[in-house]
N, C-alpha and C positions, 0 to 999 in steps of 0.2 A: 196284301196291307200296307199301306205306303207310311203310317206313322203311328209311332211307339203306344200312344193310349187306345191305337185300335185294336193291340192285341189282350186289353184288358173289357177288352166287348161285351154288358154281361150278359146277353141273350145265345150270342158265339159259346161264352164260359155255360151257360145252360144249357145249350146242347149238344157242348161236350159231354157235359157232367152227363146228359140219361143215356148218352152213348156206352158212357162206363161202365153203369146201372144197368146196361141193358144185354153187356156181354159177360157179368159178372157173376160166376155161379158160387163161388165157393172160394174161403178167403186168401186171403195174398198177402205179405211179406216185399216191400218192397222197397230199396236204398236210394236216397236222392246222394250226390259225392260230391255235394256243393255247399257249404255255409252261405252265399246269393239264395241257391233254390230254398236253402233252409227259410229261409228270412220272406219269402217271397210267398212260402207254402202256408206257413203263420200268419202270416199278414194281411193274409188273404181267403184264411179259413178252408185254404184246400184240400186237407189232411177232412175234416169235419164235411164236410159234402162229398166225403166218396160214397160207396155200399160199407154196410157194417163188416167188420172182416178185415179191409183191404185198408194193411196199416203203408203209411211213412213211416222210417226208421231213419234216424237223420246220421246222416256219418260224418269222416271225419276229413270234410270237406274245405274247411276252414282252417287258412296256411297261417294266421297269428295264433289259433290254438294248437294246432298239432307243432307246435315250434318247442322244443322239450326246452325243460327248467334252467339246465346246463348251459343251457347256448345262451337266454337271457342273463345270466350269474356273467358268463363271460364276455356280453356287450357293458354289462356292466363296470368287469373286470378294468374292459379299457375305458368306457368315456370315464371314470374316476380319476384317469392319469391326467397326467400334467402337460399340458399343451397338445390337445389330442379333440379334433372335431368331430363330434358323436353324433354321424347323420342317420336317420329314420325316418319311413313314414308316420305318421300320427298316430296313427290305432297301438305303435308299439310303445309307450307311451308308458301307460296303463297298467302292463304286462304287467305284474308281480313278479320278481325275482325271487328268493329264499328271501331276504329280508329288507328287501327296498325294489322302486321300479327306476326305471328312466326319468320321471317327472323329479325322483325326490333326489336323484344326480345333479340333476338341473338349478332346482331350489339350494342346491348347498353350493352352488358356483361352477360345477363344469361346464363347458361349452357341449352343452345338449342342442339340436338343432332339428326341426322338421322340415324336409323335406318334398319336393310333388313330383320328382324325376333323380333317378343314379343319377343322370349328368348333371345335374344342382350340387352334386357333392362332388363333382369331376369341376365342375367349376371352382368350387370356395376351393381344392385346394392348388389350382392352378393363381389364384388371386392370394392364398393365404402360404407361400412356401416354406414356413419355417413352424408350421403344424403336420402336423399327423392331421389327415382327413380318412372316417374311414364311414361307409355308408353300409348299415344293415340290411344281405341281401334274402328275405325270407320270400316263401311263397311255392307252389309249384309252379308249373312248366310254364303258366297264363303268364308272369313275372320276370321268369329264368331271364329270356333273351335281353330286356332293357338291362342289366345287371352286367350280364355276357359281354353285350357291344361299352358300357362303360370299361369294361375292367381292359377290353381291346384296344378302346381311344387314352384309356389310361399308357399303355405299352409302347401304342403306336407312339403316339406323342411325348415319351418318355416323363412323364408325370411320376415319382415313386413318392412320395405324401400321401397315394393314395391307399389305399388298401380295403378289400370286401370283406367283411364276416359271413361266410355262408352256412344258410338254412335252408337249400330248397332240397323239395321234396316231389315226388314222382307217383303218381295216381296207379296205372297197374299194378306197379307190385303191391300199394296196401289194398286192392280190388283183392288178389291172390289171399292175402292175407287175411284178409275178412273171409273170407272163404274156408277159408282151412281152419281158423277156430273153434274150437269143440265148441263153443256155444252161439254158433251165428246162426241167425234164421234167414238173413236174410233169401230173398227166391227170383232175386230181378233187380236190375240197377238201371238208374236213370245217370247216365254220364252226363259231367260239366262241361257244356258246350265251349267256352272258351279254352279249355284243356284246346278239347281236339281239335279247335280252328287254329292252337300253333302245329302242334304236334299229329295231327292225320287222326285217322280212326281203326291204322293197321294193327295196333295190339293189342284191337279188342275183341277179335272174332276168334280167336285161340280162348280168349278168357271162358268167350261164351261155350266156347264149345267144352274144356276142359272142365269146369263147373257146372255146366248146364244151366245156365241163365239165362234169360234173355237182357240186351245191356242194348238201351235206347239211347242217345246223345239229344239232349235236351237244351235250347235256352230259360232262360229266367225271370220271362210275364209268366201274368197266370194260363193267355193261353199256348202259349209254348208247354206250361207244367201236364196240363193237361191233356194236349194232345201226345206226351211223352207217355204219361199216365197211361193212356186210352193203348196206343200202341203194345203197351208193353205190357196193359192187360188179357190183352187181345194174344198174344204167344203163348202166355200161361199156361189160355185155356184150354189153347189148340198142340202143348206139350211143344213148342219147338224155343229153341235158343237161339237166336241169330243177335247179329249186329242192325242197327238200324239207328236210319240217321234224322229226329225230327226239327234239326238246326239246318236246314240245309241253304240258310240266308247266310250266315256263318259257317258254315263249316266244310269242307267236301275233303275228301280218301286221303289225298296225298297231301294236308296240310298245307301249311309256311317255309316253303323249303330256305328261304334264306335264311329264316328263323332256326330255322334246328338247323344249319351249316356252322350257323352262331358259335350257337351249344355246343356240338359239339369239338368244333375249335378250341373251346374256351374251360370247357367243361369235362367231366370224367364223369363216369357213375363210380358211385359209393354206397356203402352200408348206410343206416341214418336211423337215428331216433327219432321215435314219433314220440313225444307230450302226452301220457296216458297210455301209450299204447306197448312202447318198447322200441326196440328195435327189429327193424323189415328190412331182409338184406337186402343191395342193390335201386334200395327208393327214394334215393338221393343224389345228390350232386356235389362234388367239391371241384376247387380250381385245377385244370391238369398240371403239368411242368411245366410246359410255358410260361402258364403265368402264375407259376406258386410263391412265385417276391411280392405278388399284392392280396397274400392268405394273412387276415389280421386277427388269425390263431397262434399263426405263429411267430407274424413277429409282434405282439405284444408278449408270446409267452404264457398265453391263459388254454394251451391242449391239456393241460394234467387239473384241471375245474369238474366235478364233478359232485352230484348234488342229487339229492331228494324228494320226490314229490308232495305234497300237504297229504296227511292222511285225511282231514275231513274233508276234503272237496274228490269231489265225484269224477269227476272230465274224463276219466280217461273213461269211465261206464259209459258218460255221452257220445265223447265220439265213435264207440266203436258199436252204437247203439245198443246197449246192452239193456238202458235205463235214460227214459224220455226227460230232463233238465228238473221236473217238478215230482221226481220220485227223492234228489237229494233232499234229506233231512238239511243242509244248510241254505238251499236256494230259497232266497227270498231273507232269511233271517241273517244268519251269518253271511251272506255272500249276495253281495246287491250290486251293479254294473258304480258306485260310488265308493262299497269298500269291497273287491272282488278275489274270493280268494283262488281263480281258471279266469284261463286265457280262456275262456269258453264265454263269459259272463261279464268280457271287456271288450272282443272283436264286434263288428261292428257286419261281419259273418255269424258271430259262435250262436249255436243254438240255447245256450243259458241264457244269451242277452236277449236272442229273439220272444223268446216263453218271458220273458220278463218283463219288457216289453210292451208286447201285444198283448198283457194279460193273463198267461197262461200259468197261472200263478199256484192254485189246486189241484190237484186228482179231483176228475168228478166219475161220481160211483154212480155203475149202471144199473 
């Protein structure tokens, strides 16, 4: 296929659905580990086309959603300081902190700016040498190379009024944490194709072997996801647990060597807290010693900020796949996209936002 709309072809989708039904003999529960995949599944009703008992569990695959509350509060504390230009992608501006969000800071006179690339923030630093420019660097392995390149360029060009607030997380340790949870129901994973396009697939076969789960690298269009599900169900039915690449047009086993080299230079692996989940050992990146002077947490002395999650918001359970969004009592009531309690309702990749947008508002009695 040559064009994107061909990956939504209803006739081909119907054939894949028929094949999934034909090979399924028992219930299975699989997790997609990407918020983009979650939105595609809900938008196109893919989960409703599957055989009875085949369940899609929505995982912690939204980078905005897993950014911990204390990092949001650190961002707010930095953005409020005079002489700071705080830069972020737009989806972070409405994520609630303990009492406000970045939009509130901006409306109160803070210099908060939406940028479309971290390099835009570096340009602002060059143009405003009397200001401290901070970029909010969040996300999985997909967005990390561009952020790493920006810090690399800041050091190379001697731009000392630029810094990075880092909240990068890694997918494979999260898969391990999910499988080791005593409440885990996941029997297979659809791995995020964009992450694997950067990092390759080498980390996944050991996970498949250790936990006895199939892992299928999958894209984001309806046919991509259905093909991933088809391959996953076949493995489950045959009792296999292997890595398969169902997204070869974007993913190769070795990944992107140049991007990985940049990541190894600028970042080092560290323990990370995931919002609603808790600390996962060696599940994130921080700036390496060579680039430590560009660390915004240290530069603005916000390392000691610690906050507690909302007791009303159950986004942590949503992110772990323990409940569906509409099983939260606050969903669609106290918590809406206009007045969100948590990041899963704010982000364009959040599961709660997907359920609200595509009208999955109530539990359906069977």
